[in-house]
N, C-alpha and C positions, 0 to 999 in steps of 0.2 A: 756502198753502190749497188745499183740494181743493173743486172745482166738481162737483155733483151735480146735474145738471138736465135737463131735456127736449131733444129734438132741436132745437127752437127757440132755446132758451138756449145751446145748443153752437153753433149757426151765429152767434149775436150775438157769442159770445165767441170766434170764431174767431182764432188767434192768441195768445190768453192761455195760460198754462201750465195744463196738464192738473192740475197739483199745486196749484191756487190755488182758494180759495173767499173771496168777499168777506166773510164774516162768520161769527159763531157764533150760538147760541142766545139767546134773552131772557134778561135779568137776573132773578133769583129774587126780589130785594126792591130797593125804593127807599131809598137811604140817608136816613137822618134828619138833615135839614137844614133851614135856614131862609133865607127868602128874602133876597137881598142888594138893595142899592139899585138903582135905575133908573140908566143911564148918562146922562151929560151931553147935553141936547139940542142942544148946541154941536158935537158932533162929526159930521160929514157925511163918510161915506166916499166914497173917489173912484171912484164906478161909475156907469154910465149909469142905474141904479136903485138908490134907497136899499134895503140889506138889511134885514130884520128883524132887531130886536134880539134876540141870542141869550140864551136862558133860561139863567140860571147861579143857583144857589143855594150860599151860602158858610157853611161852619162855621167857627167860632172854633178857632183853632190848638191849643187846650187842652182841647177839648171830645172826647167820645166818640161813637160812633155813636148811642149810646141818648140823648143830650142835645140838647134843643131849645130852649135858652136864647137869647134873642136876642143878636146882637151889637151893640156899640157902637163907634163910631169906625171902622167899616169902611166903604170907600168904593171903588168900582171906579175903575180907571185911566181917566180921560176927558181929553182934549185939545180945545183948540179947533182950528179948522181951520188956522189960521196955524202952529201950533207942532205938528201932527201930522206925525211921521216916517213913519208908516205911509201918510197919504193922500198925501206926497210920493212915496213908492215906488209907490203903486197908479197915481198920475198918469202913469207912465212909460210911453211907447208902445213897442211892439216888442219882440221877443226876438231872440236870436242862438243860433245852432248852433255851439259853439264846439270842438266834437270828437265822435269816436266811441269807445265803449270797445271796446278791443282784445282779443284772447284769446277762447276757446270757454267758459272756466270760468265767467264772470259772465253768469248766464243769467236770475236772479230778482232784480236789485236792489232791495233791499226798504228799506235805510235808507243815508244817507250824510251825511258830516261833513266839512267842511274843516279841514285842520290849521292851527293857529295859529304851530307853530315851523317848519314847513317850508312856505313859500310855493309854492302851485300844486300841493300834493298833497291827494287826496282820499281817504277811507277810505269803502270800501262792504263789503257781503257778500251772500250770496244769502239769500233766504227758506228757513226750513227748519232742519234738522238739521247743516247746513254749518257747520263753526267756524273755516272760513277767513276772514281778513281779506284784502282786496285794496287796494294802494296805486294809486291811479291817477292820471296826471297831467291837466292841464286839457284837453289834447288827446286824451286817453282812451288813452294809452300806458301800458304794464303796467310799473309800478315796483317790483312785488314781493307776494309772498304768505305770509302767516305764519298757522300752524294754530294758533289759540290752544287748541283743545281737546287736540290731541297734546301740546303743549307743557305745558299744566298739568294733563291728565288730567281734563278737563271734557268732559261730554257735555250736548248741547243737544237739544232737541225742536222748537223752532219760534222761531228768531231773526227780530225783526221790524224793530229799529231800533238805532240807534247815536247816541252823543253824546261830547262832550268836555269833560273838566274839568281844572282846574291843581290839583294838590296840592303846595303849598309849593315851587313851581317844577317839579314833575314833571309833564307832560302825561300824562293817563289817558284810555283809552277806554274807554266804557262799553258794553257790548253787551246789548241787553235781549232775553232769552228769554223771552218772555211770550204768543206767539201760542196760542190755544187755541179754533180754529173750532169744536169739538164741547163746548167749556166742561164739561171734564172732569179738567182739572189739578188736583192738591191744592195745588200750589204753583207759582209762578213764580221766575226768578232774573235776577239782573243779574251779567254777568261783567266783571270790570275787569281791564284789563291796561295797562302802560306804553306810549306811544305807541312804536313801533319808530323807531329812526333810521335812515332810508334812506342816512345817508352811512356807515355802518359796520353794515350789516345783520346780524344774528344771529338766532338762534331765540329766540322768546318763551317765557321760563321762569317769568313771575312772575304768571301768570293766577290769580285767585282769583274763585270764585263763592259769592254770597249768595243765600240763598232768603227769599222773600216769599209772603204769601198775603193773599189779600182778605178783608175782615172779613165780606161777605155771599155767599160762594160765588163760584166760578169766573167770569171774564170772558174774553171776546177782546179783544186790543189789539195795536196796531201803532204807537203813536206814545209816543215818550219825550222829557220836556222836561226840564232840569236847571236849578236855580238853584244855582250852586256857592257864591255868597257866604251863601245860607242854610242850606247844606249840606242841601239837599233834592233829590229828583227827584220827577216826576210823571208818571202814566200816565195817557193818554186812551183809553177804552175804544173797542171796536168790536163793539157788540152789536146783533142784530137780532131782531124779533119772528117766532119761528117757530111761532106758533100759529095763522097763517094758512095757506092752501092753497098758499102759493108754495113754489117749489123750495127744498131744504135750502140755507140759508145766503143766500138771496134775498128774506127776508121785508122788510117795513118797517124802516126803520132807526131804532132808540130813541136818545133823546137820550144822548150821551155822559157817562159819569160819569169825573171827576177824582180820581185816588188819589194821596195823597202818602207818600213813605217817605224814611228818612234814608240820607244818603250815607257816614255815618260808621261804617255797620254792621260788624262784624267777621265774617268766614266761620266756618261751623260753629254747631253749635247749632240750634234750634228756629227755623223760619221765623218772619220777622217780620212782624207783621200790620200791613197799610197802613191809611191812614185815609182816608174819603171826604171830599172839599172841595166836593163841588158837582157841578152837572151843567152841560153847554152844549148847546142845541138846535140842533146842525149841520143835522138835516133841515129845518129852519125857514129856515136860511141857504140851504140847497140851493136851495129854491124862488125865491131871489132871484139866483142866479147866472147869469151870462150864458149858459153853456153847462149850464145845470142839467138839461137832458134830453138831452144830446148823447151821454152815455156808455152803452154797454149796460146796464151795471149799474144806471144811473138809470132807462131804459127799463123794467127788470124791477122798479122800486120800490125798490131799494137804494141811493137817493141819500144823500148826506151822510155817510157812514162815513169816519171819520178814518184816513187811512193812512200819515200820517207827520208828523213836526214839527221845528220847532228854533227856539232862542234865539239870537238875535244876541250876539255876543262881549260886548258893552257892555251886554246885557240889555234894552236899549229897545226890541226889537221881537219878536213872537212869530208864526211861521209855522205853520199848520196846513193840511196837505194832504188833499183828498178826491179821488176818482176824477175829479171833474167839474173842479176847479179849485183854488185857493191862497187861502187869507185870512190877513189880516195884522192884527195888533193892536199898538197902542202899549202900552208898559209904562213909567211913570215910576220914577224912581229909589226904591227901598224898597219898592214895591208887589209884593205876591206875585202868583205866576203865576196862580192861580185868581181873584183880584181884577182882575187886568189883563184876563183872558178874560171878565170881567164887561162889559168896555167894549164898544163898536162896531165891529166890524173894517171894512177893506174889501177889495174883491177885486181882486187883483193880476194884471196880465196876464201869463200862463203858457202854454207851449206845451201843446197838448192831447197827452197821451202815452196809448198803447194801455192800459197799465195802472199809473199813475203812483202811485209810493208813496213814493221817495226824493226828498228836499228837504233844502237846507242853505244857510245863510247864509255868504258868502265875502266879507268886507269890506263893500263896498258893492254886491254881487249877491246874488241869490238864485239858486242852481243846482238843478237837478231833472234826475232820471234816471228814465226807465221801466223795465219789465220786458221780457225778451227777449233773444235773441242780438244783440250788438253794438249795444245801444241808443245812442241820440245823446245828448250832453251839452248841455243848454239852461241857459241864463241869461237872466234880465231885464235888459235893458241899463242901464247905470249911467249 
């Protein structure tokens, strides 16, 4: 993303990439949605200050954008304090730096996912049109580079996140090319490729891209969440209100919209239309964060933008990252990701990073990487 700002803004963002911009323009319309039920009062976030309940509206999985019929039987995922996995994670104290990313090619690590078949291996990528995937060890060692675009003949515009799914025993990487700072893209794409086997490395030759379109016009986004059991993926938008006098991309953050798309789509043909499933008020949560005003973007009014996310391998936890902090939600078995995000999250102790966007679950740990040259690899202690 690109930052176009005053000298004052540039000074605050010293060290951040000149190609970055923390957000796009405001959304054109508000999705036709109906309010979901309030989260359980028994859920207590493990923070020094109780965060505001995120505002999320949820639509039925069968209704269209124009439908506003109430939902029956849809409840957000809530847990008691004694059974909250997220609260246990958020109660952990301290973080640990386990390594430093080696090599000069990873300069804008925007997404991160932990391999489930190759222990200790992480996949990351640069922000932007670079279609290379980088395999990184826990200590930051360089384990290999694979150019998905060159192998599959695929061009990208702004890759922002990565996820992993299992298709009948085959591990597949999903690369989200959906960044759109100027909100001008006619469509976005997911690039899918079999996870390279580092024990017998070879060129990636099976990459395919599938195009999608928003139902209400372009959005900027940096967060991809996957529900493999339901065969769905979800995009959490990153839009800001640029009707104010703030520098481009630094207007007040708008509530994030959650869009749903199918994982079983075939490449080719017309772009597949996504479906809006609700909104989540991350700016309201940002006001409750322990470091809500510490980051330069927050000081400039751009607090609470979703910059990355992940779902735990067993589906029980959802992490959403902002520039300021990381939020965790519980997710009960059978509960959709939008419904789980209607619950009350807790703020996890994470390392403050200059421009943090990459986050991934790895077993019983949460791993984060910031942008810049040779960034540290940080984990929340298990």
